[in-house]
N, C-alpha and C positions, 0 to 999 in steps of 0.2 A: 654728554655726547658732543658737545660743542667742539672738543679738543680734537676730534676726529677730523675737524674741517679746517684745522690751523695749519698754514703754510708756515715755513721756516725763512724769515727775512734774510738771515746771513747765509743761508744755503743758496738763496736765489741769488743773492748778489756775488756769491764766489762762482757760482755756475756762469752767470752772465759775464763775468771778468774772464774766466777761463775760455769759454767759448768765442768770446770777441778776441781773444789773443790768436786765434788761427787766421792764417792767410787764407781768404776763401773767395777770391773773386770769382767770377763766372768761368766755368770750365778749369777750374782749380780747386775742387772741394774734396779731394781724397783724404786728407788729414783729419778734417772736421767730421766728415762722414763715418770713418773708422773710430772715433772716440765716441759718437753719438750711438754709433751700433753696439759699442760694448756697454754704455750705459742703460741702453734699452734691454739688453740681454740680462743684465744684472738685476733689472727690476722685474724679471720674470717673463719679459715678451719674447715671442718667437719672431726672429727677425730675418727678413729676407731681401735679396737684392735683385734688380733686373739687368738687361743689357743695355741701358739707356748709355752709359758710359762709353761703351765701344761704338756705339752709334753716333755719338757727339763726336767723338775723337775723328771719326771719319769725315764728318762733316766740317769739323775745325781743326786742321792739322797741327796748327800752333798751339793747341792745348796742351796742358802738362798736369797729370794728376786728377783728370776728370773722373769723378766718383759716377755712380748710378743712383737711380731713386731706391729709396728705403721704404719697405713695408714692414709693420711690426704688429703684432697681434697680441691682445690679453683677452683670454678666455673667459667670459662672464660668470659671476657667482650668483646672478639672479637672473630671471627671465626678463627680456627685453629684446627689441630690435637692435642690431649692431650700429654703431655711431662713429663716424670717422673724424679724425682729426688730423689737420695738414699744416705744414710750414715749408720753409726752403732753406737749403745750406749756403748758398751763395750771397755774396755783397756785391754791390757795384764797385767800381773805381773811383778814387784812389782808396785801396783798401789793402794794402799790404804794410805790414808793421804798425797796425792799429794798437793804440794804447788807450784804455778805458780810464777816465779820471773821475773820482767821486768828489763832487764839491760838498761844502758844508751844509747847504741847504737840501741836499739829497738828489740833486741833479747829476746826471752821469753824462760826460762828454768824452769824445775824442780828444787828442791834444791840438787839434785844428789843422793838421797837416792830412789827415785821412778821414774818411767816413767813420762813424762809430761801429757801426753794424747792427744796430738795434733792429734794422730791417735785414734780417729776420729773426737775429738771435733771441729777440725779446719773445717771438713766438714759440721758439724752441724751447726756452728755458720755462716758459709757461706749461708746456706739455709735458716736459721733464719733471717739473715739480709736482705737477698734479699727480702723475703716475706715482711718484715717490711718496705722497701722502697716502695714495690708495694702498701702496705695497707695505708700507711701514705700519699702518693702521688696520690693515685689512677690511677697509670698507666694501661692502658689495657695491656691484655694479654689472651692468650689461656688458656685452662683447664689445670691446674698444679696439678700433683699427687706427693705425698710425700710418700716414704717408707723408715722407720728407723728401722733396724732390730738388734736383740740382738744375743749375742754368735757369732759374725763373726769370731773372732780371731781364735778360735779353729776350723779351716777347714769350716767356714761358717756354723756352725751347725744351727743357728737360722734360716737361709733362706731356710733350707730343708723345713720347715713348713710354708712358705709363700703361702697364698691362692690367686693365680695368677687370679682367676676369680674376684677378686676385682678390678684389674687394667685394664683401658682401653687403656693405652699408648701402642704404639708400638716401641717407641724409648726412650731412657732414658740415664741419667748421673750419675754414682756413684761417688762420691767425696771421694776418698780413696787411692790416690796415693803420693807417697813422691817425692821430688824434686821441682824445681821451678815450680810455676803457669804458665801454658801455655803449659805444658807437658801433653800427654794423652797416655793411653795404649788402643791400638785397638786389641790386641791378647793376650791371657793368657793360660796357659797350663792345661790339665787334671791332677789331683794330685791321685795318688793311694798309700796307705800305705800298707805294705806287714808285716806279722807276721809269722814266721815260727819256728815251735817247732819241735826240733830234739831230738827222743828217741833213747837212746843206751842201754848200761846193764852196772850196777854198780858192781864193785868187787874191792877187796882191791890192791892197786898200787904196793905193794911190794911183798906179798905173792901170788896173782894169777891174775896178769895183763892180762895174756892170756885168762882169763874168760870173761873179761869186753869187751864191746863195747863203745869206746871213743866218745860221742856226740860231743865233742869239735873239735874232729879230723875230724867228718863228716863235720862239720860246716867250718873248715878251708880249706877242700878239695874243696869244693864247692864255697866258697869265692874266692878263687884263681883262679877260671875258669871264675869269673863274672867280666866284666869291670865296673868300677864305675867312678863317676864324670860326665864331659859332654861327653857322649858316643858318640852323634851325635850333629849336630848342634841345633836341636830341640829335645833333649832326655837327660835327666839326671837320674841317678841312685845313691842311696846312702844308705848304711846300718849305722845306727847312734846308736843302742843299741845293747849289747850282755849280757846275765845273764844266768847262770848255775853253776853247779857243786855243790858239798856239802864238799869238804875238799881235802887238798893238796894230800892226800895219798888214795885218791877214785877216780877210773875211773868213769870220770863224765856220769851221766845215762841222764840228760835232760840239753838241752841249748836252750834258745829263742832268736831269732834275730828280730830285727823290722828295717824296712827300707822304702823308697818310691821311686816312680817313677814320673817324671815330664814330660810330652810331649805335644807340640803344637798339635799332631796327636793322638786323642783318641784310634784308632785302634792300633797305634804303642805301646802306652802305655800299652794296653791290650795284645799285643802280647808279650812285653818284659817281662811282668810279667808271662806269661805262659813259656816263656824261662828259667826263673829264676827258677821257679818252677821244670821245668824238670832236671835243673842241680842239685838241691837239693835232687831229688828223685834219680838220678844215683847215687850221693855220698853215700846216705843212704843205697842204696841196695847193692853197693859195699862193705860196709864195715859192713852190716849187722845191719843197724839200720833202724828207720821209721821217717817220716817225718808228721806233720801237717802244711798245708799251707793255709793262709787266705789272701784274697786281699779286702781292702774296698776303693770303689771309693767314694772320697769325693766332688770333683767337675770336671765338664767337660770342655774341652777345647772350646774355640771360637776365632773367627777372624772375624772383621768387615772391610768392604771394605774402603779404603781410599776414595772411590768414593761415597759413602754413604752419605745419607742427614744429618744424626747425626754427621758424622766427618766434612763435609763441614760446618755446622752450627757452630761447634766449632771452626774451622779455621777462620771463618769470624769474630765471636765475638772477638778471641784473635787479629786478625789485626786491628780491629777497637778500641779496648779497651786498649790494651797494644802494641802500636806501636813500642816500644823498644824491643818486643820480636818477634820471630817467631814461629808458632805453632810447636810443638815438638811430632811427632808420634812415638811411639815405641812398641816394645813387652816386656811384663812383664813375669818374671817366677813365680810370686807370684800369688796367688787366691784372689778372691774377690766375692762380692755378684753379681758382673756382669757376673760371670761364670753362674749361676743359672737364672738370667734375659734372657740372650742370650737363654740358653737351652730351656727357656720357652716362646720363641718368641717375646721376647723385645729387640730390636738391641741397644745395650748398651756399652759404653766406660767408661773408668775409668779416671777421672781428678785429676791431682795434686792439692793440696788445701793447700799447705804450711807446710807440716810436714817433718821433716829431722831427720835422725839417729833413726827411728821408732824402738820400741821393744828394746829400751836400756834407761838406766838412763842418756844419753848423748842427749836424744831427745830434739829438739828445734824447734821453729818457729820465726817469725818475725811480728812486726806490718804491715810492709808493704805487706808481702806474705798473711796475713789475709784479708787485704783490697782488694788485687789484686783478691783473691778468690771469695770474696763476690761480687765483680763489674762483674767478669766472669759469675758467678752464676746467677746474675741479668739479664745480657745480653741475657744468653739462654734461662731463663725463659720468658722474653717479646718477644724475638725473632724479635728485632726491631733494625735497625741501629740508631745510637745518631741523627742524623737528623730527624728522623722519629716518636721519641718519643712522645705520645699523651696522653691526660688526659681524664678521663671519663668528659664527659658532655662539 
């Protein structure tokens, strides 16, 4: 019976190289989406597509080849609650012209001019390989649902438009975490972005500086009173960009600042945004200026109990399939589509799937990690211990 659980190293490697060859930066995922759709159909899954592409194209007119979120369904051959597996199509920039290179020690890198795309091709390959093993060996399984999203990298834009009524599963796994296979994120933060427009009054800095209101001084006064970095154990604040002014000899009239807040406590994130707003308002009022303050909620925090079934199943499969590893449960300060799934009633955790140094041209994976991720995904799909694997008929 053990052969029913055997993944194919060469097939995994070939699929990884094929998928990384697609140019699939965010909002440009049409070609890879069409390829994956056909793969899923060939494996016997029913495949559907929503209207996310049209909605994203309206918001991002410069997009070209935007695909939509893909839903795929494999009817179960044994009783059991449906379970969801998810990954995303898009990669970050620079992601055009990617060339995966296999090194002698089994490491896979790009040529150094682009990202590799293991984020999230490693997740896609794991799902496809697990489904292939099930299909070829007729391994029994409960209902399996697949969700593959577009535009995940820019604050999970694509999953804003997921039609959750299409999904029946109440538990799920997102394959989209870096680090060794066997690691999982059970909690992640809310992420709020801030944009602060500061309006002063321009005047000549040499002839009439007293007639001006220096917007940069307002910004400096406010920023000096706001703690940044890891403010609390579950809260971070950062201001990342500042733009403004029109000349060295002109008192700057306008300054724009952008920043973000991340917190594992959603209400704390909102409260922190309000406190920051008040600091800027007070600084502007005291120096004679005005502010325009906006907050955009990208994703909302979640925390899944370590005693939940979705976590316990993960730990069991890791212990059975990876005896050299212990399950590693952690909190991440990065967001993923799991945030939206949890917000919409699907208890979901995020699995490491073989990606390392993501969002950089030093990104890499290994053959061993890709195999481990595929085996782990298969174990979670069939929800059977190794000595209980059965075949239809």
